C-alpha positions as CSV (number, residue, x, y, z in Angstrom):
1,M,-166.2,101.4,-178.2
2,S,-163.9,98.7,-179.8
3,T,-160.8,98.2,-178.2
4,T,-158.9,97.7,-181.6
5,A,-155.8,99.8,-181.4
6,T,-155.9,103.2,-183.7
7,H,-153.7,103.8,-186.4
8,A,-155.3,107.0,-188.2
9,L,-154.5,108.4,-191.3
10,L,-155.6,112.1,-191.5
11,L,-155.6,114.0,-195.0
12,A,-155.0,117.7,-194.2
13,G,-154.7,121.0,-195.8
14,G,-155.1,124.7,-194.4
15,G,-156.4,125.8,-190.8
16,G,-159.1,123.1,-190.5
17,G,-156.9,120.1,-191.1
18,A,-154.3,121.8,-188.8
19,K,-156.8,122.1,-186.2
20,L,-158.0,118.5,-186.6
21,A,-154.3,117.5,-186.5
22,E,-153.8,119.4,-183.1
23,G,-156.4,117.1,-181.7
24,F,-155.5,114.1,-183.3
25,A,-152.0,114.6,-181.7
26,K,-153.3,115.2,-178.4
27,A,-155.4,111.8,-178.6
28,L,-152.8,109.6,-179.9
29,P,-149.2,108.7,-179.6
30,P,-146.7,109.3,-182.3
31,D,-146.8,105.9,-183.7
32,A,-150.2,105.8,-184.3
33,L,-151.2,108.8,-186.4
34,T,-149.6,109.8,-189.6
35,I,-150.9,113.3,-191.1
36,V,-150.6,113.4,-195.0
37,V,-150.4,117.0,-196.0
38,N,-151.2,118.8,-199.3
39,T,-148.6,120.2,-201.5
40,G,-150.1,121.5,-204.2
41,D,-149.9,125.1,-202.5
42,D,-146.0,124.9,-202.7
43,E,-144.3,127.8,-204.3
44,E,-140.8,129.7,-204.7
45,F,-140.4,133.0,-203.3
46,H,-137.4,134.9,-203.3
47,G,-135.7,131.8,-204.4
48,L,-136.8,129.9,-201.5
49,H,-139.2,126.6,-201.8
50,V,-142.3,127.4,-199.4
51,S,-144.7,124.5,-198.2
52,P,-147.7,127.1,-196.8
53,D,-150.0,123.9,-195.6
54,L,-146.6,121.4,-194.5
55,D,-145.8,124.7,-192.3
56,T,-149.3,125.4,-191.0
57,V,-149.6,121.9,-189.6
58,M,-145.9,121.8,-188.4
59,Y,-146.3,125.3,-186.8
60,A,-149.8,124.1,-185.1
61,L,-148.3,120.7,-183.7
62,A,-145.1,122.5,-182.7
63,G,-147.6,125.2,-180.5
64,L,-146.0,128.1,-182.7
65,I,-149.2,128.8,-185.1
66,N,-150.4,132.1,-184.9
67,P,-153.7,132.1,-183.5
68,E,-154.8,135.5,-185.3
69,T,-154.4,134.2,-188.6
70,G,-154.0,130.5,-188.4
71,W,-150.9,130.5,-190.4
72,G,-147.4,131.6,-189.7
73,V,-145.5,131.9,-186.6
74,K,-147.1,133.6,-184.1
75,G,-145.1,136.8,-182.8
76,D,-143.2,137.1,-186.0
77,T,-141.7,140.0,-187.0
78,L,-141.6,141.4,-191.0
79,A,-137.9,143.0,-191.0
80,A,-136.7,140.9,-193.9
81,L,-139.6,141.5,-195.9
82,E,-139.7,145.0,-195.5
83,M,-135.8,145.1,-196.5
84,L,-136.9,143.1,-199.7
85,E,-139.5,145.4,-200.5
86,R,-137.3,148.5,-200.3
87,L,-134.9,146.5,-202.8
88,G,-137.5,146.3,-205.1
89,A,-138.7,142.7,-204.6
90,P,-142.4,142.0,-204.9
91,T,-143.3,141.0,-201.7
92,W,-147.4,140.3,-201.8
93,F,-146.8,136.8,-200.2
94,R,-146.0,137.7,-196.7
95,L,-143.3,135.7,-194.6
96,G,-142.1,136.7,-191.4
97,D,-138.5,136.4,-190.4
98,R,-138.9,133.1,-188.0
99,D,-141.0,131.7,-190.7
100,L,-138.6,132.8,-193.6
101,A,-135.6,130.9,-191.7
102,V,-137.4,127.5,-192.2
103,H,-138.1,128.0,-195.8
104,V,-134.1,129.2,-195.9
105,R,-133.3,125.7,-194.2
106,R,-135.8,123.4,-196.3
107,T,-134.3,125.2,-199.6
108,Q,-130.6,124.4,-198.2
109,L,-131.6,120.7,-197.7
110,L,-133.5,120.2,-200.5
111,R,-130.6,121.4,-202.8
112,Q,-128.3,119.0,-201.1
113,G,-130.5,116.3,-202.3
114,W,-133.0,115.6,-199.8
115,T,-136.5,114.5,-200.6
116,L,-139.3,116.8,-199.3
117,S,-140.3,114.0,-196.6
118,K,-136.9,113.8,-195.3
119,V,-136.6,117.6,-194.9
120,T,-140.4,117.9,-193.3
121,R,-139.1,114.7,-190.8
122,E,-135.7,117.3,-190.2
123,L,-137.5,120.2,-189.6
124,C,-140.5,118.5,-187.3
125,A,-138.1,116.8,-185.0
126,R,-136.0,120.8,-184.7
127,L,-139.2,121.9,-183.5
128,G,-140.2,119.2,-181.2
129,V,-143.1,118.0,-183.3
130,R,-143.4,113.9,-182.5
131,H,-146.0,112.8,-184.8
132,Q,-145.7,112.1,-188.5
133,V,-146.1,114.7,-190.6
134,V,-145.6,113.9,-194.3
135,P,-146.1,115.7,-198.0
136,M,-148.7,114.0,-199.9
137,S,-145.6,113.4,-202.2
138,D,-142.0,114.2,-202.8
139,G,-142.8,114.8,-206.7
140,P,-143.5,118.4,-207.6
141,V,-147.5,119.0,-207.8
142,R,-148.7,122.6,-208.5
143,T,-152.6,123.5,-208.1
144,R,-153.4,126.0,-211.2
145,L,-156.8,127.7,-211.3
146,I,-158.5,128.3,-214.8
147,T,-160.3,131.6,-214.0
148,D,-162.1,134.4,-215.7
149,A,-158.5,136.3,-215.1
150,G,-156.7,133.6,-217.2
151,E,-154.9,130.8,-215.8
152,L,-153.6,131.5,-212.2
153,A,-150.8,129.7,-210.0
154,F,-152.2,128.9,-206.6
155,Q,-150.8,131.8,-204.5
156,E,-151.3,134.0,-207.3
157,Y,-155.4,133.4,-207.0
158,F,-155.8,132.7,-203.0
159,V,-153.1,135.5,-201.7
160,R,-152.8,138.1,-204.0
161,R,-156.0,138.1,-206.0
162,R,-157.7,137.0,-202.3
163,S,-159.6,134.4,-204.5
164,E,-162.0,137.2,-206.0
165,P,-161.6,135.5,-209.7
166,R,-164.1,133.2,-210.9
167,I,-162.7,129.6,-211.3
168,R,-163.8,127.6,-214.3
169,G,-161.9,124.7,-213.6
170,V,-158.6,123.3,-211.6
171,R,-155.5,121.6,-212.9
172,Y,-153.2,119.5,-210.3
173,E,-150.1,120.3,-212.5
174,G,-148.0,117.1,-212.1
175,A,-150.4,115.0,-210.4
176,S,-151.0,112.0,-212.9
177,A,-147.3,111.5,-212.9
178,A,-146.3,112.2,-208.9
179,M,-146.4,109.1,-206.7
180,P,-147.4,109.4,-203.5
181,S,-144.8,109.6,-200.9
182,E,-143.5,106.2,-199.0
183,A,-145.1,107.4,-195.6
184,F,-148.4,108.1,-197.3
185,L,-148.2,104.7,-199.0
186,K,-147.4,102.8,-195.7
187,A,-150.2,104.4,-193.8
188,L,-152.3,103.6,-196.5
189,E,-151.7,99.9,-196.0
190,R,-151.2,100.2,-191.9
191,A,-154.3,102.5,-190.9
192,N,-157.4,101.3,-189.7
193,V,-159.0,104.6,-189.7
194,L,-158.7,107.0,-192.8
195,V,-160.2,110.6,-192.0
196,F,-160.7,113.5,-194.5
197,G,-160.2,116.7,-192.6
198,P,-162.4,119.7,-192.7
199,S,-160.2,121.2,-195.8
200,N,-161.6,122.7,-198.9
201,P,-162.3,119.6,-201.0
202,V,-161.0,121.4,-204.3
203,L,-157.7,123.0,-203.4
204,S,-156.7,121.2,-200.2
205,V,-157.8,117.5,-200.5
206,G,-158.4,117.9,-204.6
207,P,-154.4,117.4,-205.3
208,V,-154.0,114.5,-203.1
209,L,-156.9,112.7,-204.4
210,A,-155.2,113.8,-207.9
211,L,-152.0,111.9,-207.3
212,S,-151.2,108.6,-209.1
213,G,-153.3,105.6,-207.6
214,V,-154.6,107.4,-204.8
215,R,-158.1,107.4,-205.5
216,E,-158.3,103.9,-206.2
217,R,-156.3,103.0,-202.8
218,I,-158.9,105.1,-200.9
219,A,-161.7,103.3,-202.8
220,S,-160.2,100.1,-201.5
221,F,-159.2,101.1,-198.2
222,Q,-160.0,98.1,-195.8
223,G,-160.8,100.4,-192.8
224,C,-163.3,103.1,-192.0
225,R,-163.1,106.4,-193.8
226,V,-164.6,109.2,-192.4
227,A,-165.3,112.9,-193.6
228,I,-165.5,116.4,-192.1
229,S,-167.3,119.2,-193.9
230,P,-165.4,122.2,-193.9
231,I,-168.8,124.2,-194.8
232,I,-171.0,125.0,-192.2
233,G,-174.3,126.9,-192.9
234,G,-173.3,127.5,-196.6
235,K,-169.9,129.1,-195.4
236,T,-166.7,128.4,-194.5
237,L,-164.9,129.3,-191.3
238,K,-161.9,130.5,-193.3
239,G,-161.1,130.0,-197.1
240,P,-163.0,130.2,-200.1
241,A,-164.4,126.6,-200.2
242,A,-167.8,127.5,-200.4
243,K,-167.0,130.0,-203.3
244,N,-164.9,127.3,-205.3
245,L,-167.9,125.0,-205.2
246,T,-170.3,127.6,-206.6
247,D,-167.9,129.1,-209.3
248,L,-167.7,125.2,-210.6
249,G,-171.3,124.7,-210.4
250,E,-171.4,122.6,-207.6
251,E,-173.6,123.0,-204.1
252,P,-171.6,125.2,-201.8
253,T,-172.9,123.2,-198.9
254,A,-172.2,120.1,-197.1
255,V,-174.2,118.6,-199.8
256,G,-171.6,119.4,-202.4
257,V,-168.7,118.3,-200.3
258,A,-170.3,114.8,-199.5
259,R,-171.0,114.5,-203.4
260,R,-167.1,114.8,-203.6
261,Y,-166.2,112.0,-201.6
262,Q,-169.1,109.2,-202.7
263,G,-167.4,106.2,-203.3
264,L,-164.3,107.2,-200.7
265,C,-166.1,107.4,-197.5
266,D,-168.0,105.5,-195.2
267,I,-169.0,108.4,-192.3
268,F,-170.1,111.9,-193.3
269,V,-169.5,114.3,-190.1
270,L,-171.8,117.5,-190.3
271,D,-171.9,120.3,-187.6
272,T,-175.0,120.5,-185.6
273,E,-175.9,123.7,-187.7
274,D,-176.6,121.7,-190.7
275,L,-178.9,119.1,-189.1
276,A,-181.6,119.8,-191.7
277,L,-179.1,118.4,-194.4
278,A,-178.8,115.0,-192.8
279,R,-181.0,113.3,-195.0
280,R,-179.9,114.6,-198.0
281,V,-176.2,113.2,-197.2
282,A,-177.3,110.0,-196.1
283,A,-179.6,109.5,-199.6
284,L,-175.7,109.8,-201.0
285,G,-174.7,106.5,-199.4
286,F,-173.2,108.0,-196.3
287,R,-173.7,106.9,-192.6
288,V,-174.5,110.4,-191.2
289,E,-173.2,111.7,-187.9
290,V,-174.0,115.5,-186.3
291,M,-171.8,117.0,-183.6
292,P,-170.1,120.4,-183.3
293,T,-167.0,120.6,-185.4
294,V,-166.1,124.1,-184.9
295,M,-163.0,123.6,-182.7
296,A,-162.9,126.8,-181.2
297,T,-160.5,125.4,-178.3
298,E,-158.0,123.1,-177.5
299,E,-160.6,120.9,-175.8
300,E,-163.0,121.0,-179.0
301,K,-160.0,119.9,-181.0
302,V,-159.5,116.8,-178.9
303,A,-163.5,116.0,-178.3
304,L,-163.9,116.2,-182.0
305,A,-161.2,113.9,-182.4
306,R,-162.1,111.2,-180.1
307,R,-165.5,111.4,-181.3
308,I,-163.9,110.3,-184.6
309,F,-162.5,107.2,-183.3
310,Q,-165.3,106.2,-181.2
311,M,-167.5,106.6,-184.7
312,A,-165.0,104.3,-186.6
313,G,-165.0,102.0,-183.8
314,V,-161.1,102.3,-182.7
315,G,-159.3,103.5,-179.8
């Protein structure tokens, strides 16, 4: 293993990205890690700015994540939502009381002129998160799905419709005009390992890559680039990644994920269950590594993080 000092840049979204973020944060000091999080899922509910992926990562690192759902705050209550429902407000997007407090504070600060990056730093600091969690952009980007049921906002598709409509295409509204956040750009310059977390390549990583100049910067990144497949045995542990690839006419396996990262990645990590796919992924131009990737325990999260640093020759 190399003695090169590590600075890791992790691209994350959803539960898989949050789990790996936990492992990275336990394996690296705060100044050696930048976690860039998808904000294409952001939406306004009850007049509040909600950032689901940012909050999932933040709650995971703060030790507040609900382990049963993989999102939200553990032990949260729903009193506010129940009253909103009684008052006639739509409540299909479930927000717990403690979770709601975070959105209230975020919205207050945004209305005072703070950037989403500055707000995220403040919220993380208040919750005891020392590692750098940053939005992919301070500009508004919204993932919209073209489906058999018409064009749907991300949360309408993902939560209200339970990812059931067949998608025909995806728009990352505002992405071409949105610049990467300042911390994201700095990490692209400073990091010597860039990792695509085991996140949905269409809905979580797609918005990040759609930002102005990001794909080109990752293509020319000077360090080692690693991707972990979120699809194992043709299925995802949670979420619609396999279904999304099928709907778009792509192969719903780790091979389909790898095709999306061609030219952007050096090492592609397969779960041991997908050993039989190693040759096909290697044929796409990747160095292939096979190992357990499920991360069911804290130890497994840290073990995967350390294996990634070993593969990348840093640590």
